[in-house]
C-alpha positions in Angstrom: 77.1 134.4 259.6 74.1 135.0 257.6 70.6 134.7 259.2 69.9 131.6 257.6 72.9 129.5 258.9 72.9 131.0 262.0 68.7 130.1 262.1 69.9 126.3 261.3 72.8 126.4 263.8 70.0 127.5 266.6 67.5 124.9 265.7 70.2 122.0 265.7 71.7 122.7 268.8 68.4 123.3 270.6 67.1 120.1 269.0 70.1 118.0 270.3 70.5 119.6 273.5 66.8 119.7 274.2 64.9 116.7 272.8 67.2 114.2 274.9 67.9 111.4 271.9 64.4 111.3 270.6 64.0 111.8 267.0 62.3 114.9 265.3 58.7 114.4 263.4 56.5 116.0 261.5 53.7 117.2 263.9 51.2 116.4 261.5 47.9 115.9 263.5 49.4 117.9 266.7 47.0 120.4 268.7 48.9 123.0 267.6 51.0 122.9 264.8 53.5 126.0 264.4 54.0 127.1 260.4 57.6 127.2 259.9 58.9 125.8 263.2 60.3 122.6 263.9 58.9 119.5 265.8 60.6 117.8 268.4 58.6 114.7 270.1 58.8 114.6 274.4 58.2 117.3 276.8 59.1 120.6 276.8 62.6 121.5 278.1 63.1 123.3 281.1 61.9 123.8 284.2 58.0 124.0 285.4 56.4 127.3 285.3 56.5 129.0 288.4 52.8 129.6 290.2 50.4 132.0 289.0 50.5 135.4 290.9 47.3 136.1 292.7 44.4 137.3 290.2 46.6 136.9 287.5 45.7 135.3 284.1 49.5 134.4 283.5 52.4 133.0 285.0 54.8 135.5 286.8 58.0 136.2 285.0 60.6 133.4 286.2 63.5 135.0 288.1 65.7 132.5 288.3 69.0 133.0 285.3 69.1 131.5 281.9 67.0 132.1 279.0 63.1 133.2 279.8 60.3 134.2 278.3 59.5 137.9 279.4 56.0 138.7 277.2 53.3 136.3 275.4 50.6 138.0 273.1 47.8 137.1 271.1 45.2 138.9 269.4 42.5 136.9 271.1 43.0 133.8 273.9 40.1 131.9 271.8 40.9 129.5 269.5 38.5 128.0 267.3 38.3 124.4 265.6 40.8 124.0 262.8 41.8 127.4 263.3 44.4 128.5 261.1 46.9 131.7 261.0 46.7 132.7 264.5 49.3 135.3 265.2 51.3 134.4 268.2 54.6 136.7 269.5 56.5 137.7 272.7 59.6 138.3 273.9 62.6 136.4 274.8 65.8 137.4 277.3 68.7 135.4 276.4 67.4 132.9 273.9 68.3 132.3 270.6 65.0 130.3 270.1 61.8 129.4 271.7 60.1 126.3 272.1 56.0 126.1 272.2 53.4 123.3 273.4 50.5 122.4 275.0 51.0 121.2 278.6 48.2 118.8 278.6 47.5 117.6 275.2 50.4 116.5 272.2 53.3 114.3 271.8 55.8 117.0 271.3 57.3 120.7 271.0 57.9 123.0 268.1 61.1 125.2 268.2 61.1 129.0 266.2 64.2 130.9 265.9 63.9 134.6 268.3 63.6 137.8 265.8 65.1 141.4 265.7 66.2 143.1 269.2 63.3 144.9 270.8 64.3 148.8 271.1 62.1 149.3 274.2 63.4 146.4 276.4 67.3 146.6 276.0 68.6 143.1 276.3 65.6 141.3 274.6 64.5 140.0 271.3 61.2 139.5 269.9 59.6 136.4 268.9 56.6 135.6 266.5 54.9 132.7 264.8 51.6 131.9 263.1 49.8 129.0 264.7 47.2 126.1 263.4 44.8 124.1 265.6 43.4 120.7 264.9 40.0 120.7 264.4 39.5 118.1 267.1 41.1 119.4 270.1 39.3 119.3 273.1 37.5 122.3 274.4 37.9 124.3 277.4 41.1 126.1 278.9 44.3 125.0 278.0 47.8 125.7 279.3 50.1 126.9 276.5 53.7 126.9 277.9 56.5 128.8 276.5 60.5 128.5 277.2 63.5 130.0 275.6 66.3 128.4 274.3 70.3 129.5 274.2 72.4 128.9 271.6 74.1 125.7 273.3 70.6 124.1 273.4 69.9 125.4 277.3 66.4 125.8 278.1 65.4 128.2 280.7 62.2 128.4 283.1 58.8 127.7 281.5 56.4 130.5 281.0 52.5 129.5 280.9 49.3 131.2 279.7 45.7 129.5 278.8 43.9 129.6 275.5 40.3 128.9 275.3 39.7 126.0 272.7 35.9 125.9 271.4 33.9 123.2 270.7 33.8 121.4 267.2 30.2 121.9 267.8 29.3 125.4 268.6 28.7 125.8 272.0 29.6 130.0 272.6 32.5 128.9 274.5 30.3 127.9 277.3 32.9 125.0 277.6 35.3 127.5 278.6 32.3 130.1 280.4 30.0 127.9 282.2 27.6 131.0 282.9 27.6 131.5 279.0 24.4 128.9 278.0 25.1 126.8 274.4 23.0 126.8 272.1 18.9 125.5 272.1 19.7 123.0 269.6 22.5 122.2 266.5 22.0 120.2 263.7 25.8 119.0 262.5 26.7 117.7 259.7 30.2 115.9 259.4 32.1 114.2 256.4 35.3 112.1 255.9 36.7 113.8 252.7 37.1 116.4 250.8 33.8 116.5 249.2 31.6 119.5 248.9 28.4 118.2 250.7 25.7 120.5 252.2 23.4 120.3 254.7 19.7 121.1 254.0 17.2 121.8 256.8 13.5 122.2 255.5 11.5 124.2 258.1 8.1 123.7 259.2 7.6 126.7 256.6 9.0 125.2 254.1 12.2 127.5 254.1 15.1 125.5 252.8 18.1 126.5 255.1 21.4 126.0 253.1 24.5 127.3 253.5 25.0 128.7 249.7 21.8 130.3 248.7 19.8 130.3 252.0 22.1 130.2 255.2 19.3 132.2 257.4 15.4 130.4 258.9 14.8 134.4 257.9 14.8 136.2 254.7 17.0 139.2 255.0 16.8 142.1 253.2 19.6 143.7 251.1 21.9 145.3 253.4 20.6 144.2 256.5 22.1 143.0 259.2 21.6 139.4 260.4 20.4 138.7 264.4 23.1 136.8 265.7 20.4 134.7 267.8 18.7 133.8 264.5 18.7 130.3 263.3 21.6 130.1 261.0 24.1 127.6 259.1 27.6 128.7 260.6 29.7 128.0 256.9 29.8 126.2 253.7 32.5 124.0 254.2 34.8 123.0 251.1 33.0 125.4 249.2 34.3 125.9 245.8 36.0 122.7 246.9 38.4 124.8 249.0 39.7 122.9 252.1 38.8 124.0 255.6 40.1 121.7 257.7 36.7 120.9 259.1 34.1 119.1 256.8 31.2 120.1 258.7 28.2 122.4 258.9 26.1 123.1 261.6 22.5 124.9 261.4 22.4 126.3 265.2 19.4 127.6 267.1 20.3 129.8 269.7 17.1 129.7 270.8 14.1 126.7 271.0 13.8 125.7 267.1 9.8 126.7 266.5 7.3 123.8 266.5 7.0 121.4 264.3 8.9 118.9 261.5 12.4 119.2 260.1 13.4 117.5 257.3 17.4 117.3 257.0 18.9 116.6 253.3 22.6 115.4 252.6 23.3 117.4 249.3 26.3 116.2 247.2 27.2 119.1 245.2 30.2 118.8 244.1 32.7 115.6 244.5 36.2 117.7 244.3 37.9 114.9 242.9 36.8 112.1 245.2 34.9 109.1 244.5 32.9 108.8 247.2 32.1 110.4 251.0 30.5 109.3 254.1 28.7 111.5 256.3 27.3 111.2 260.0 24.2 113.7 261.0 23.9 114.3 264.3 21.4 116.5 266.2 22.6 117.9 269.4 20.3 119.5 272.0 20.9 120.9 275.4 20.3 118.9 278.4 20.5 119.8 282.2 20.6 122.8 284.1 22.8 125.7 283.2 25.5 126.4 284.7 25.7 123.0 284.2 24.1 122.2 281.4 25.7 120.8 278.1 24.6 120.2 273.9 23.9 116.0 273.8 23.6 114.0 271.2 20.0 113.1 270.7 19.9 111.6 267.0 22.6 110.2 264.7 22.5 109.1 260.8 24.9 107.8 259.1 25.0 107.2 254.9 27.3 107.4 252.0 27.0 109.4 248.6 28.9 108.6 245.6 30.4 111.1 242.9 28.4 109.8 240.7 24.9 111.3 242.5 26.5 114.9 242.3 24.0 117.3 242.1 26.0 120.9 241.2 22.7 122.2 243.0 20.2 121.3 240.7 18.1 119.2 243.6 18.6 119.0 247.5 20.3 115.9 247.4 19.7 112.7 249.8 16.6 112.7 252.4 18.7 111.7 255.8 15.8 112.3 258.5 13.0 113.9 260.1 13.5 115.5 263.8 10.5 117.3 265.5 10.9 119.6 268.1 
């Protein structure tokens, strides 16, 4: 039997036995999206994972018979907003396919076939896949569960690990590690369609901080390594009209911003084939006493720009507001 035919049969058997009559869906908009996987609406099949071992980060290896997950591997447990192509791998025993989903969010699970046998662990097979994440996944630690599914569609005991999902507004992973304080302030520009919109912020000293020509508040000498705590814009979202899943740019102040007035503009640099774009500018300031502190919105402004107003970088665009720190 060809590998392709075997994969089709595994998917069909697992889906028929595990989804209990629920139809397959596209998985678009799910908090995790497995590239090349099959999405099934409903709960992850199999028995719940065993309790965490004392002092451990992951669930223990299930001892009950049946297909099981014996290892789960990530390059990092951190997940960035709209992160694409995160590598996930592991090993399984007695399984023809592996199911995966977040335990606390989403509407279904994904199935991927197992890969080649792992010679260092006789009787076990590898599995691997590439995962994409939604930009609006809630920040904090979230349980990601896996389950082995055999060729007849029978699922074993689930295994569990935890991923730290970063906030859409940069918070230094404070939502996962409260002892790490968030930035002092963030100026965030977010928009609704694939339009190359640029955030421009004029500092009290007249510096035009923008993603294309001057992302740092201070000038850098050629070859110099920027200070990670220096005020900077985190990305050129939709630069060259390449979608990034975010449509958002943030000027991050790790330390309190220098006192004075900051003029903020939204520059319609390129329309990217869109007729118009609606945007929201939000200014966040840290509130409360850490570790119980958090970034909270202090100012919000909304607006709309048309393709006919595209500047191509010839001007700084539309004045939105002024903020004083």
